[in-house]
DOLOTOR-790525 format. One record per residue (C-alpha): x, y, z; residue number from 1; residue in three letters. Coordinates in Angstrom, 3 decimals, padded with zeros to 6 digits. Layout:
N
+----------+----------+----------+-------+-------+
|     east |    north |       up | marse | volum |
+----------+----------+----------+-------+-------+
|        X |        Y |        Z |   NUM |   ALA |
...
+----------+----------+----------+-------+-------+
# end
This chain:
274
+----------+----------+----------+-------+-------+
|     east |    north |       up | marse | volum |
+----------+----------+----------+-------+-------+
|  013.031 | -018.129 | -012.178 |     1 |   MET |
|  011.062 | -017.539 | -015.453 |     2 |   THR |
|  008.791 | -014.270 | -015.822 |     3 |   ARG |
|  005.657 | -014.885 | -014.028 |     4 |   PRO |
|  002.417 | -015.594 | -015.604 |     5 |   GLY |
| -001.084 | -013.961 | -014.394 |     6 |   PHE |
| -001.729 | -017.040 | -012.037 |     7 |   GLU |
|  001.815 | -017.197 | -010.470 |     8 |   ASP |
|  001.658 | -013.334 | -010.079 |     9 |   ARG |
| -000.004 | -012.767 | -006.680 |    10 |   SER |
|  001.478 | -015.878 | -005.238 |    11 |   LEU |
|  005.058 | -014.290 | -005.804 |    12 |   LEU |
|  003.936 | -010.610 | -004.300 |    13 |   LEU |
|  003.206 | -012.421 | -001.904 |    14 |   HIS |
|  005.890 | -014.422 | -001.239 |    15 |   ALA |
|  008.232 | -010.958 | -001.294 |    16 |   THR |
|  006.170 | -008.955 |  001.123 |    17 |   LEU |
|  006.183 | -012.484 |  002.938 |    18 |   ASP |
|  010.539 | -012.627 |  003.070 |    19 |   GLY |
|  009.623 | -015.866 |  001.612 |    20 |   GLU |
|  012.102 | -015.800 | -001.326 |    21 |   LEU |
|  015.592 | -016.902 | -000.916 |    22 |   ASP |
|  018.533 | -013.721 | -002.394 |    23 |   ALA |
|  018.149 | -015.197 | -005.415 |    24 |   ALA |
|  014.626 | -015.423 | -005.521 |    25 |   GLY |
|  014.151 | -011.514 | -004.178 |    26 |   VAL |
|  016.871 | -010.629 | -006.811 |    27 |   ILE |
|  014.823 | -012.404 | -009.900 |    28 |   GLU |
|  011.962 | -010.610 | -008.300 |    29 |   MET |
|  013.502 | -007.107 | -008.468 |    30 |   GLU |
|  014.496 | -007.374 | -012.263 |    31 |   ARG |
|  010.321 | -008.702 | -013.003 |    32 |   PHE |
|  009.635 | -005.079 | -010.550 |    33 |   LEU |
|  011.979 | -003.451 | -012.768 |    34 |   ALA |
|  010.493 | -004.386 | -016.152 |    35 |   ALA |
|  006.694 | -004.328 | -015.454 |    36 |   ASP |
|  005.825 | -001.179 | -014.608 |    37 |   PRO |
|  001.871 | -002.856 | -013.544 |    38 |   GLU |
|  003.782 | -005.811 | -011.320 |    39 |   LEU |
|  005.040 | -002.955 | -009.004 |    40 |   ALA |
|  001.739 | -000.764 | -008.871 |    41 |   ALA |
|  000.026 | -003.885 | -007.440 |    42 |   GLU |
|  003.161 | -004.709 | -005.089 |    43 |   TYR |
|  003.200 | -001.165 | -004.167 |    44 |   ALA |
| -000.516 | -001.199 | -003.615 |    45 |   ARG |
| -000.129 | -004.588 | -001.668 |    46 |   LEU |
|  002.414 | -003.575 |  000.476 |    47 |   LYS |
|  000.122 | -000.526 |  001.407 |    48 |   ALA |
| -002.509 | -002.203 |  002.325 |    49 |   LEU |
| -000.665 | -004.852 |  004.371 |    50 |   ARG |
|  001.012 | -001.669 |  006.102 |    51 |   GLU |
| -001.836 |  000.779 |  006.771 |    52 |   THR |
| -003.946 | -002.926 |  008.428 |    53 |   ILE |
| -000.653 | -003.181 |  010.527 |    54 |   ARG |
| -001.265 |  000.334 |  011.664 |    55 |   ALA |
| -004.902 |  001.317 |  011.850 |    56 |   LYS |
| -006.261 | -002.291 |  012.337 |    57 |   ALA |
| -006.540 | -002.966 |  016.591 |    58 |   PRO |
| -005.055 | -006.253 |  017.625 |    59 |   ARG |
| -007.375 | -008.556 |  019.096 |    60 |   GLU |
| -005.238 | -009.703 |  022.614 |    61 |   ARG |
| -005.851 | -014.270 |  023.266 |    62 |   ALA |
| -008.127 | -015.150 |  026.375 |    63 |   SER |
| -005.716 | -016.318 |  029.517 |    64 |   ASP |
| -007.962 | -019.623 |  028.677 |    65 |   SER |
| -007.273 | -020.252 |  025.386 |    66 |   LEU |
| -003.412 | -018.984 |  026.171 |    67 |   ARG |
| -003.756 | -021.663 |  028.738 |    68 |   LEU |
| -005.017 | -024.450 |  026.394 |    69 |   ARG |
| -002.300 | -023.840 |  024.101 |    70 |   VAL |
|  000.623 | -023.916 |  025.988 |    71 |   MET |
| -001.149 | -027.495 |  027.666 |    72 |   GLU |
| -001.441 | -028.625 |  024.185 |    73 |   ILE |
|  002.700 | -027.680 |  023.560 |    74 |   ALA |
|  003.932 | -029.432 |  026.017 |    75 |   GLU |
|  002.405 | -032.645 |  025.413 |    76 |   GLY |
| -000.646 | -032.385 |  027.180 |    77 |   GLY |
| -004.549 | -033.059 |  025.669 |    78 |   GLU |
| -006.886 | -030.081 |  025.806 |    79 |   PRO |
| -009.716 | -029.927 |  028.282 |    80 |   PRO |
| -012.710 | -031.648 |  027.035 |    81 |   ARG |
| -016.201 | -030.439 |  027.332 |    82 |   ARG |
| -019.180 | -031.385 |  027.490 |    83 |   GLU |
| -021.300 | -030.966 |  024.505 |    84 |   ALA |
| -024.264 | -029.312 |  025.268 |    85 |   LYS |
| -027.008 | -028.827 |  023.565 |    86 |   THR |
| -028.002 | -025.293 |  022.170 |    87 |   ALA |
| -031.691 | -024.796 |  022.875 |    88 |   PRO |
| -033.610 | -024.334 |  018.944 |    89 |   TRP |
| -034.371 | -021.410 |  017.390 |    90 |   ARG |
| -036.330 | -020.493 |  014.406 |    91 |   GLY |
| -034.846 | -019.549 |  011.162 |    92 |   PRO |
| -032.952 | -016.205 |  011.028 |    93 |   PRO |
| -036.156 | -013.395 |  010.068 |    94 |   SER |
| -035.149 | -010.944 |  006.860 |    95 |   TRP |
| -035.246 | -008.349 |  009.714 |    96 |   LEU |
| -031.612 | -009.882 |  011.404 |    97 |   SER |
| -030.691 | -011.127 |  007.624 |    98 |   PHE |
| -030.738 | -007.462 |  006.966 |    99 |   ALA |
| -028.986 | -006.166 |  009.740 |   100 |   ALA |
| -026.191 | -008.580 |  008.837 |   101 |   ALA |
| -025.555 | -007.873 |  005.549 |   102 |   MET |
| -025.751 | -003.858 |  006.547 |   103 |   ALA |
| -022.954 | -004.629 |  009.053 |   104 |   ALA |
| -021.070 | -006.100 |  006.773 |   105 |   THR |
| -021.308 | -003.677 |  004.206 |   106 |   VAL |
| -020.106 | -000.525 |  006.753 |   107 |   VAL |
| -017.381 | -002.809 |  008.115 |   108 |   ALA |
| -016.019 | -003.036 |  004.539 |   109 |   THR |
| -016.905 |  000.371 |  003.405 |   110 |   LEU |
| -015.300 |  001.320 |  007.268 |   111 |   GLY |
| -011.722 | -000.541 |  005.865 |   112 |   LEU |
| -011.713 |  001.264 |  002.318 |   113 |   GLN |
| -011.881 |  004.346 |  004.045 |   114 |   HIS |
| -009.173 |  003.305 |  006.642 |   115 |   LEU |
| -006.858 |  002.478 |  003.601 |   116 |   ILE |
| -007.639 |  005.188 |  001.794 |   117 |   ALA |
| -007.291 |  008.587 |  004.053 |   118 |   SER |
| -004.494 |  006.844 |  005.659 |   119 |   SER |
| -003.156 |  006.853 |  001.783 |   120 |   ASN |
| -004.665 |  009.557 |  000.243 |   121 |   ALA |
| -002.340 |  012.749 | -001.245 |   122 |   PRO |
| -002.634 |  015.895 | -000.113 |   123 |   ASP |
| -003.860 |  018.468 | -002.645 |   124 |   ALA |
| -000.376 |  020.013 | -004.433 |   125 |   ALA |
|  000.832 |  015.994 | -004.675 |   126 |   LEU |
| -002.218 |  015.016 | -006.687 |   127 |   GLN |
| -001.694 |  017.564 | -008.992 |   128 |   ALA |
|  001.734 |  016.718 | -009.751 |   129 |   ILE |
|  000.730 |  013.319 | -010.655 |   130 |   VAL |
| -002.261 |  014.326 | -012.782 |   131 |   SER |
|  000.080 |  016.241 | -014.913 |   132 |   ALA |
|  002.450 |  013.618 | -015.399 |   133 |   HIS |
| -000.399 |  011.184 | -016.760 |   134 |   MET |
| -001.959 |  014.112 | -019.020 |   135 |   ARG |
|  001.755 |  014.708 | -020.781 |   136 |   SER |
|  001.506 |  010.879 | -020.917 |   137 |   GLN |
| -001.717 |  010.951 | -022.526 |   138 |   ILE |
| -001.398 |  014.097 | -024.849 |   139 |   SER |
|  002.014 |  012.376 | -026.120 |   140 |   GLY |
|  003.827 |  016.153 | -025.376 |   141 |   GLN |
|  005.148 |  015.753 | -021.925 |   142 |   PRO |
|  007.261 |  018.948 | -022.444 |   143 |   VAL |
|  007.441 |  022.460 | -023.578 |   144 |   ASP |
|  010.732 |  022.351 | -024.388 |   145 |   VAL |
|  012.384 |  019.626 | -025.952 |   146 |   VAL |
|  015.941 |  019.077 | -025.670 |   147 |   SER |
|  018.630 |  016.787 | -023.948 |   148 |   THR |
|  021.394 |  020.379 | -023.404 |   149 |   ASP |
|  020.315 |  021.064 | -019.466 |   150 |   ARG |
|  021.891 |  024.550 | -020.803 |   151 |   HIS |
|  018.915 |  025.242 | -023.463 |   152 |   THR |
|  016.167 |  023.800 | -020.752 |   153 |   VAL |
|  017.136 |  026.197 | -017.787 |   154 |   LYS |
|  017.171 |  029.824 | -019.422 |   155 |   PRO |
|  013.610 |  028.144 | -021.421 |   156 |   TRP |
|  012.425 |  027.590 | -017.740 |   157 |   LEU |
|  013.633 |  030.556 | -016.383 |   158 |   ALA |
|  012.181 |  033.375 | -018.447 |   159 |   GLY |
|  008.535 |  031.741 | -017.703 |   160 |   LYS |
|  009.338 |  031.762 | -014.271 |   161 |   LEU |
|  010.187 |  033.696 | -011.052 |   162 |   PRO |
|  012.956 |  031.386 | -009.716 |   163 |   VAL |
|  015.378 |  029.183 | -011.882 |   164 |   ALA |
|  015.181 |  025.994 | -011.279 |   165 |   ALA |
|  017.711 |  023.224 | -011.008 |   166 |   ASP |
|  018.338 |  021.653 | -014.265 |   167 |   VAL |
|  021.190 |  018.799 | -013.697 |   168 |   VAL |
|  022.359 |  016.377 | -016.896 |   169 |   ASP |
|  021.992 |  012.577 | -015.760 |   170 |   LEU |
|  022.506 |  010.899 | -019.078 |   171 |   ALA |
|  026.355 |  008.772 | -017.591 |   172 |   GLU |
|  023.530 |  007.785 | -014.756 |   173 |   ALA |
|  021.566 |  006.324 | -017.284 |   174 |   GLY |
|  018.450 |  009.225 | -017.047 |   175 |   PHE |
|  019.002 |  011.421 | -020.134 |   176 |   PRO |
|  017.441 |  014.542 | -019.826 |   177 |   LEU |
|  014.178 |  014.895 | -022.258 |   178 |   ALA |
|  013.021 |  018.168 | -021.906 |   179 |   GLY |
|  011.245 |  020.487 | -019.309 |   180 |   GLY |
|  007.851 |  022.115 | -019.108 |   181 |   ARG |
|  005.330 |  024.218 | -016.804 |   182 |   ILE |
|  002.555 |  023.052 | -014.758 |   183 |   ASP |
|  000.102 |  024.720 | -012.535 |   184 |   ILE |
|  000.255 |  023.545 | -008.853 |   185 |   VAL |
| -002.048 |  024.985 | -006.335 |   186 |   ALA |
| -002.729 |  027.912 | -008.392 |   187 |   GLY |
|  001.135 |  028.270 | -008.872 |   188 |   ALA |
|  003.102 |  028.099 | -012.085 |   189 |   ALA |
|  006.144 |  025.386 | -011.428 |   190 |   VAL |
|  008.944 |  023.928 | -013.661 |   191 |   PRO |
|  009.023 |  020.010 | -014.178 |   192 |   THR |
|  011.898 |  018.261 | -015.585 |   193 |   LEU |
|  011.154 |  015.341 | -017.948 |   194 |   VAL |
|  014.361 |  013.143 | -017.939 |   195 |   TYR |
|  014.222 |  008.922 | -019.426 |   196 |   LYS |
|  015.074 |  005.585 | -018.549 |   197 |   ARG |
|  014.466 |  002.644 | -021.464 |   198 |   ARG |
|  010.822 |  003.999 | -022.383 |   199 |   ASP |
|  009.790 |  005.735 | -019.630 |   200 |   HIS |
|  009.686 |  008.886 | -018.923 |   201 |   LEU |
|  010.320 |  010.619 | -015.107 |   202 |   ILE |
|  008.721 |  013.655 | -014.466 |   203 |   SER |
|  010.269 |  016.601 | -011.276 |   204 |   VAL |
|  008.679 |  019.528 | -010.117 |   205 |   THR |
|  010.022 |  021.794 | -008.125 |   206 |   GLU |
|  008.116 |  023.561 | -005.592 |   207 |   LEU |
|  008.923 |  026.255 | -003.123 |   208 |   ARG |
|  008.739 |  024.757 |  000.348 |   209 |   ALA |
|  007.685 |  026.931 |  003.721 |   210 |   ASP |
|  009.519 |  024.252 |  005.762 |   211 |   LYS |
|  011.746 |  021.200 |  005.123 |   212 |   GLY |
|  014.768 |  019.282 |  006.230 |   213 |   ASP |
|  017.462 |  018.990 |  003.938 |   214 |   GLY |
|  017.758 |  015.282 |  004.499 |   215 |   ALA |
|  013.721 |  015.111 |  004.362 |   216 |   SER |
|  012.736 |  012.075 |  002.593 |   217 |   VAL |
|  009.907 |  010.581 |  001.896 |   218 |   GLN |
|  008.250 |  007.794 | -000.633 |   219 |   ARG |
|  004.444 |  007.582 | -000.938 |   220 |   ASP |
|  003.898 |  004.555 | -002.339 |   221 |   LEU |
|  001.720 |  004.818 | -005.214 |   222 |   ALA |
| -000.531 |  007.730 | -006.536 |   223 |   VAL |
| -002.769 |  006.927 | -008.677 |   224 |   GLU |
| -000.720 |  003.728 | -009.652 |   225 |   GLY |
|  002.199 |  005.809 | -009.668 |   226 |   TYR |
|  005.471 |  005.478 | -007.606 |   227 |   PRO |
|  006.116 |  009.108 | -006.057 |   228 |   VAL |
|  009.335 |  010.640 | -003.910 |   229 |   VAL |
|  008.994 |  013.817 | -002.533 |   230 |   ARG |
|  012.249 |  015.480 | -000.926 |   231 |   TRP |
|  013.347 |  018.519 |  000.387 |   232 |   PHE |
|  016.577 |  020.653 |  000.143 |   233 |   ASP |
|  016.233 |  024.064 |  001.750 |   234 |   GLY |
|  014.074 |  026.197 |  000.778 |   235 |   GLU |
|  012.961 |  023.900 | -002.028 |   236 |   ARG |
|  010.571 |  020.795 | -002.187 |   237 |   ALA |
|  010.843 |  018.214 | -005.292 |   238 |   TYR |
|  008.052 |  015.524 | -006.128 |   239 |   VAL |
|  009.803 |  012.807 | -008.984 |   240 |   ALA |
|  006.705 |  010.722 | -010.229 |   241 |   VAL |
|  007.301 |  007.856 | -013.004 |   242 |   SER |
|  006.008 |  004.563 | -014.159 |   243 |   ASP |
|  009.807 |  003.040 | -012.883 |   244 |   LEU |
|  009.949 |  000.833 | -010.008 |   245 |   SER |
|  010.226 |  001.892 | -006.871 |   246 |   PRO |
|  014.030 |  000.845 | -007.083 |   247 |   THR |
|  015.024 |  002.265 | -010.002 |   248 |   GLU |
|  013.253 |  005.851 | -009.301 |   249 |   LEU |
|  014.708 |  005.402 | -005.723 |   250 |   ASP |
|  018.212 |  005.580 | -008.140 |   251 |   ALA |
|  016.939 |  008.232 | -009.621 |   252 |   PHE |
|  016.359 |  010.515 | -006.798 |   253 |   VAL |
|  019.485 |  009.717 | -005.539 |   254 |   ALA |
|  021.258 |  010.738 | -008.372 |   255 |   ALA |
|  019.168 |  013.689 | -009.095 |   256 |   PHE |
|  020.459 |  014.602 | -005.419 |   257 |   ARG |
|  024.400 |  014.497 | -005.991 |   258 |   ARG |
|  024.174 |  015.895 | -009.446 |   259 |   ALA |
|  022.187 |  019.084 | -007.004 |   260 |   VAL |
|  024.737 |  019.235 | -004.569 |   261 |   ALA |
|  027.310 |  018.911 | -006.892 |   262 |   LYS |
|  026.070 |  022.204 | -008.767 |   263 |   GLU |
|  025.394 |  023.938 | -005.319 |   264 |   ARG |
|  029.044 |  022.857 | -004.625 |   265 |   GLY |
|  028.888 |  020.055 | -002.457 |   266 |   GLY |
|  026.099 |  019.413 |  000.836 |   267 |   GLY |
|  025.019 |  015.914 |  001.280 |   268 |   ALA |
|  022.738 |  015.543 | -001.626 |   269 |   GLY |
|  022.593 |  011.426 | -002.662 |   270 |   GLY |
|  021.294 |  010.030 |  001.088 |   271 |   GLU |
|  019.816 |  006.491 |  000.282 |   272 |   SER |
|  015.834 |  006.769 | -000.172 |   273 |   VAL |
|  013.849 |  005.871 |  003.035 |   274 |   LYS |
+----------+----------+----------+-------+-------+
# end
């Protein structure tokens, strides 16, 4: 497969979602998603839309008469013929009925959009974290302290926050540390680490969790077009956001959790993202 052009993107994305690609095609498509953040975001949006429709849209049951006709055709029989009936003549539709039909269409469309938006709407804290990542990208200053040494970043954050943040070295895993910054989430200052992957940045924000399962990992398919993963480790919660493909972001989260578990002296920190 060659790199998909604009006309081929839609076909490839839908073929991937429908499971129509062979093994080689799936591998090649994963490469495209990893190399093209825009394509990955579109894939995430389409996948979220499909899952929302499947979960929320009502499914109509075929009538018994329709089922009988289908079975007759499948068994080689001919469908029953019906005598044509002449419908009574009706005058042209009035503007009132036309307007009512248009209004119904608009209401149905807006209802579906609201359904999709509400089922995938992020909470305020998650939205604030993604917004902070976006601002850091636009400003060109993604970190407050620039350093690839965690022994520099960790004490800098500790001097400004009441709780020490988990700062791990992931250079060997292909995600070198770029530095750290302080973000404001729900009115509180929280630590955010920034890692690099080629020309991409990954923001990891650490929060205090009121409750959480150590094995709980949740992928939010996309927030504002950015793949997001959040998870809990004891009394701490983490949110990772980047313009990397979801597959690479999952790999980063797994590497981060393994490194944190190792630094704490063990624990299952490297489970795969669900």
